[in-house]
C-alpha positions, 0 to 999 in steps of 0.5 A: 471271183479272181477274174472279177477282181473280187479277191476278198470274196475269193479268199473267203471261199477258199478259207471256207473250203479249208474249214470244211477240210479241217472239220472232216479231218478232225472228225475222221481222226486218222491218228485214232484210226491207225491206233485202232488197226484201221490203217487203210482208212487212215491212209484214205483220209490222209490221201484225201486231205493231201489232195484237198491241200493241193487243190486249195494251194492252186486256189491260193496261187494267184494271191500267194504265188511264193507260198504256192510254189513252196507247197508244190515243191513239197508235194 
């Protein structure tokens, strides 16, 4: 989509993916898992979310390079 300069659609796709990640994170509730003694599962959820954050950041890099650079430095 970026190559065809359809930036609006590209960003909608990225945001749709972000919505899926947010929904999965909320459903998994790693903070509850940790309180229930399921630290390993909470860590798995957190790790997956960080991986998805990295992927979504890469997808946004063409249109938000400064923000992507900050996220890369954080990671």
